[in-house]
C-alpha positions, 0 to 999 in steps of 0.5 A: 368268757376268757379271764384276764391274765394275772398282773405281774408285779413290777420288776422293781418290786420283785427285785426288792422282795428277792433282796428282802428274802436274802437279807432276812434269811442270811441274817437269821441264819447267823444271828444267834452265833453273831450275838455270841461273837459280839458278847465274847468279843467285847471283853476280848478287846480288853484282853490284855488289861483284864489279864493284867488285872487278874494276873493270869500270866503268872498264876501258878499251875499246881506243880509250879515251884518258883526257883532261882537259877543258879549263878544269876546275880539278880542284876545282869541278864542271866544266860538264856540257855541256862534259864531254859535248861532250868525250866526243862529240868523243873518240868522234866517230863515235858518238852520245850516248844517255844520261847516267847518275849513279852510285849509289855515287859522286856525282862519277862520271858515265857517258855511254852512246854508240851505235855508228855505223849498221851496226856490230854492237856494243853501246853504249859506257859512258864514265866521267867524273869530274865534279869533276876534269873527267876522262875516266877510261876506257870499257867496253862496255855490260853488255848487250853480252855479246860485248864485256863482262866475265865478269859481263856474260856471266852477266847476259845468260845470266840475262836471255835466254840470249844469245838476246835477246827470244826468250830472255826469252819462254822464261824467262817461260814457265819462270817460269809453269811454276815457279809451277805446280810450286810450287802443285802441290807445296804441295797435295801437301805438305799431303796428304803431311804428314797423318801426319808431324810438320813437319820430319821427315826419315826418314834411316834409311828409305833414300836415296830416302825421306831425299831425299824428306823433305828435298825436301819440307821445303826446298821448303815452307820456301822456298815464299814466296821461290820464288813471289816470285822466279818472279813478279818474274823473269817481270815482268823478262822483260817489260821491253822489251815493257812499255816499248815499250807505254808508248811507243806508247800513253801517251807517244805521246799526251803527245807528239801535239803534236810528231808533225809537228815535225822532229827536233831536230838541235842540242839546247839545254843539257843542264845547262839541261834538268836544272835544269828537271827539278829545278824541276818535281820538287824532291823528287827527283834525276836518275837518268839523262837520255835524249837526243832520239832515244834509246829512252827519249825522243822525237825532240824532248825530253830525258827526265830520269828523276828518282828519290827518296831512300828505298830504295823511291822511289830505284827509282821513276822519274818521267820529266820531258819537257823540250823540247830546243829551248827547255828548257821542261817539256812534261810530268811523266809518271807511270809506269803501274802496270805500269812501277812494278811492274817498277821495284820488282821489280828490286831485290827480285829480286836482294835489293838493298833492304837491303844485305848482310844481304838479299843474304846471305839471298837467296844462302842461299835461292838455294842451298837452291833449287838443292838442291830442284831437284837432289833433285827430279831425283834422286827422279824418276830413282830412281823409274825405276830398277827395281832401286833403286825401293822401289815396285817392291820393294813390288809383288813377287809374293812379298809381295803385301800389302807395298804395302798395309802401307807408308805412303801417302807411300811408295807412289809 
């Protein structure tokens, strides 16, 4: 007697199982590191406020000695060149790399100094008062977690897990898995909710069904925000490679005329370079200046990064290359689209475009995402405990038809 061929499961059922597998395994692959990102991202939303409270921007490094710049009268703005020269003299074995304007206080300026060659340490940030002509103190760069504050460690954990570029690449892969998890979750949600009203939470059906409904509801409510965080987060992990690509391609073409010129040993006036950049971009103000030979400049130029005054344009930098020998503007370089996207994504990722209301909203959404991740892990673990699994109970030999009578969304 010929045995009847086994029945194939319906195409819809097979498709659903495929999406379920994609959602389960993409979620599990990224869940632990996503929890780390959410937990470290929560205080980073209030990074500026916490730094101000802890006063980390002016905490003194061991060798820092506050000083008054000779000739400053305490009222008029001291000459910028004299201020930077005083910092360079105080830390004579370190090299000035950048001069950075404070976003919160026009009177304060930060001078970024690189350590001597061969010293395994991050850069130093020296804070000066431009009006009083006074060195207030110094702190380690926020990128050097070994020397920095608690927030420095939190920031580095969030950006690269203390692993440098390797950690950033891992986070980029985690972001891609998170996007895949969100896509598959949205597809499953559409199938799951065909027979349930939006917002239904069946608390009386047991702990697993209760958390399944909460997981689905909170996940779909925060879907758009989660996609935004994943996309902007992935973009931010590519910070160094994108800037490096720009330097090797477009910036290298702009500077081709200087390729064989010797590096500038004694650059001309910093104040003069800033004034030249102001004249070239009158609708913008300086954000920071990269000195000749630093990562964000060339060996022959001051690169003055100018920004606008609106919430959006204040994040979009325009590099003005000023010849460090004669202070002529070599080029007003427009950033390529991928660097514009990168710069615009930074404050969006941390909720820094609209003050406190946006920060509070971002913090709440971050907390909800933590609940979604934790509930997803709980559901996966609960499904694998035979004693507590409704699926196992439904397939009991004493009740062979129980699984048929249960709603499809519970048969998992």
